[in-house]
Backbone as CSV, one residue per row, in Angstrom:
resi,resn,N_x,N_y,N_z,CA_x,CA_y,CA_z,C_x,C_y,C_z
1,MET,-14.033,25.812,98.559,-13.014,25.267,99.408,-11.921,26.315,99.602
2,PRO,-11.516,26.631,100.847,-10.480,27.630,101.085,-9.132,27.158,100.553
3,ARG,-8.325,28.120,100.151,-6.995,27.795,99.648,-6.057,27.519,100.813
4,LYS,-5.106,26.619,100.578,-4.068,26.373,101.573,-3.142,27.572,101.575
5,LYS,-2.496,27.830,102.699,-1.645,29.002,102.827,-0.488,28.991,101.835
6,ASN,0.042,27.821,101.509,1.177,27.761,100.598,0.751,27.692,99.132
7,GLU,-0.546,27.648,98.872,-1.063,27.594,97.508,-1.132,29.008,96.950
8,LYS,-0.457,29.239,95.807,-0.398,30.572,95.220,-1.716,30.914,94.536
9,GLN,-2.217,32.113,94.803,-3.445,32.593,94.168,-3.105,33.097,92.776
10,PRO,-3.912,32.738,91.772,-3.629,33.206,90.416,-3.762,34.726,90.318
11,ASP,-3.076,35.305,89.328,-3.165,36.747,89.145,-4.502,37.117,88.490
12,PHE,-4.750,38.406,88.405,-6.026,38.900,87.896,-6.297,38.415,86.477
13,GLU,-5.306,38.537,85.613,-5.499,38.163,84.210,-5.826,36.685,84.061
14,THR,-5.155,35.838,84.844,-5.415,34.398,84.798,-6.830,34.098,85.277
15,SER,-7.230,34.726,86.372,-8.579,34.512,86.902,-9.646,35.000,85.936
16,LEU,-9.416,36.151,85.318,-10.377,36.699,84.377,-10.495,35.809,83.135
17,ALA,-9.364,35.309,82.644,-9.390,34.410,81.485,-10.145,33.126,81.817
18,ALA,-9.941,32.596,83.019,-10.654,31.393,83.442,-12.153,31.663,83.515
19,LEU,-12.519,32.832,83.997,-13.924,33.206,84.081,-14.542,33.327,82.684
20,GLU,-13.825,33.926,81.764,-14.325,34.066,80.392,-14.524,32.698,79.738
21,THR,-13.574,31.792,79.948,-13.679,30.443,79.399,-14.878,29.713,79.994
22,LEU,-15.055,29.878,81.285,-16.174,29.246,81.978,-17.509,29.748,81.422
23,VAL,-17.623,31.047,81.203,-18.857,31.627,80.666,-19.126,31.071,79.265
24,GLU,-18.094,30.973,78.447,-18.262,30.418,77.107,-18.778,28.978,77.158
25,ARG,-18.230,28.195,78.077,-18.691,26.808,78.222,-20.148,26.758,78.643
26,MET,-20.524,27.618,79.569,-21.905,27.614,80.039,-22.852,28.087,78.939
27,GLU,-22.434,29.077,78.166,-23.283,29.595,77.096,-23.417,28.625,75.930
28,SER,-22.504,27.678,75.821,-22.549,26.714,74.711,-23.772,25.803,74.804
29,GLY,-24.305,25.641,76.014,-25.474,24.792,76.207,-25.165,23.309,76.215
30,GLU,-23.899,22.956,76.250,-23.515,21.551,76.199,-23.306,20.926,77.576
31,LEU,-23.417,21.712,78.636,-23.212,21.186,79.989,-24.525,20.658,80.555
32,THR,-24.390,19.651,81.397,-25.566,19.161,82.106,-25.937,20.179,83.184
33,LEU,-27.095,20.006,83.764,-27.519,20.903,84.841,-26.512,20.865,85.986
34,GLU,-26.094,19.679,86.369,-25.136,19.540,87.474,-23.803,20.208,87.134
35,GLU,-23.326,20.020,85.911,-22.080,20.663,85.487,-22.237,22.179,85.467
36,SER,-23.377,22.640,85.010,-23.644,24.081,84.978,-23.645,24.678,86.377
37,LEU,-24.237,23.980,87.326,-24.252,24.467,88.705,-22.847,24.530,89.287
38,LYS,-22.041,23.506,89.015,-20.659,23.507,89.511,-19.869,24.644,88.874
39,GLU,-20.060,24.844,87.585,-19.353,25.914,86.899,-19.828,27.288,87.388
40,PHE,-21.116,27.416,87.654,-21.640,28.668,88.186,-20.995,28.973,89.534
41,GLU,-20.901,27.963,90.386,-20.284,28.139,91.699,-18.810,28.546,91.542
42,ARG,-18.113,27.895,90.634,-16.714,28.242,90.369,-16.618,29.670,89.825
43,GLY,-17.540,30.028,88.957,-17.553,31.371,88.398,-17.774,32.436,89.459
44,MET,-18.634,32.154,90.405,-18.873,33.109,91.493,-17.604,33.290,92.325
45,ALA,-16.885,32.197,92.581,-15.631,32.285,93.333,-14.600,33.105,92.547
46,LEU,-14.503,32.864,91.250,-13.578,33.632,90.414,-13.956,35.110,90.396
47,THR,-15.243,35.393,90.323,-15.712,36.776,90.335,-15.310,37.469,91.629
48,ARG,-15.482,36.778,92.755,-15.089,37.358,94.048,-13.582,37.616,94.092
49,GLU,-12.789,36.673,93.579,-11.335,36.856,93.551,-10.957,38.065,92.708
50,CYS,-11.549,38.176,91.526,-11.258,39.309,90.641,-11.669,40.626,91.294
51,GLN,-12.830,40.662,91.908,-13.303,41.881,92.556,-12.381,42.274,93.696
52,LYS,-11.913,41.295,94.456,-10.990,41.578,95.563,-9.694,42.186,95.027
53,MET,-9.171,41.619,93.944,-7.940,42.152,93.363,-8.147,43.570,92.829
54,LEU,-9.301,43.823,92.209,-9.601,45.174,91.729,-9.721,46.159,92.884
55,ASP,-10.367,45.740,93.956,-10.505,46.607,95.134,-9.131,46.944,95.718
56,GLU,-8.247,45.934,95.784,-6.905,46.166,96.313,-6.118,47.112,95.409
57,ALA,-6.250,46.953,94.096,-5.566,47.845,93.158,-6.085,49.269,93.307
58,GLU,-7.397,49.411,93.461,-7.984,50.736,93.636,-7.460,51.394,94.909
59,GLN,-7.340,50.616,95.967,-6.826,51.162,97.222,-5.377,51.614,97.059
60,ARG,-4.583,50.834,96.327,-3.188,51.215,96.089,-3.120,52.535,95.318
61,VAL,-3.981,52.691,94.314,-4.006,53.933,93.534,-4.390,55.095,94.437
62,ARG,-5.358,54.893,95.306,-5.763,55.968,96.233,-4.625,56.377,97.150
63,VAL,-3.893,55.384,97.662,-2.771,55.691,98.548,-1.710,56.478,97.790
64,LEU,-1.386,56.038,96.595,-0.370,56.728,95.805,-0.822,58.132,95.423
65,THR,-2.065,58.274,95.066,-2.593,59.574,94.681,-2.610,60.526,95.872
66,ALA,-2.963,60.023,97.041,-3.017,60.853,98.239,-1.632,61.352,98.626
67,ARG,-0.626,60.541,98.357,0.745,60.935,98.679,1.252,62.013,97.728
68,GLY,0.729,62.025,96.522,1.181,62.992,95.540,2.512,62.611,94.908
69,THR,2.964,61.386,95.169,4.210,60.896,94.579,3.975,59.493,94.051
70,LEU,4.945,58.999,93.350,4.859,57.642,92.818,5.843,56.724,93.531
71,GLU,5.835,56.776,94.851,6.690,55.903,95.650,6.190,54.469,95.557
72,PRO,7.086,53.487,95.736,6.639,52.091,95.751,5.646,51.862,96.889
73,PHE,4.665,51.026,96.633,3.637,50.734,97.623,4.112,49.628,98.531
74,ASP,3.911,49.773,99.835,4.267,48.749,100.806,3.218,47.669,100.795
75,GLU,3.586,46.434,100.445,2.657,45.319,100.328,1.967,44.975,101.646
76,GLU,2.521,45.349,102.781,1.906,45.006,104.060,0.788,45.964,104.437
77,GLY,0.571,46.958,103.615,-0.590,47.810,103.802,-0.422,48.986,104.736
78,ASN,0.782,49.212,105.294,0.902,50.359,106.183,1.338,51.615,105.438
79,GLY,1.673,51.470,104.144,1.951,52.633,103.323,3.272,53.310,103.583
80,ASP,4.082,52.811,104.523,5.386,53.432,104.817,6.508,52.628,104.244
């Protein structure tokens, strides 16, 4: 389900912790098949969110490295 525009996206650490907890629950073997499928789907969404945040962080590092300075990064993505 897509997020509403005013709904704040969790930070990387929160998403990663949720993913770790989810994996532990699935590995416990105590979930039903239906619960496991729902958790797997949620885990895939969390994985995509984490990967997106990592990709954005990597891009920020590339921009900063290319500049050769440690100027603040412009959140709107134009780098100025």
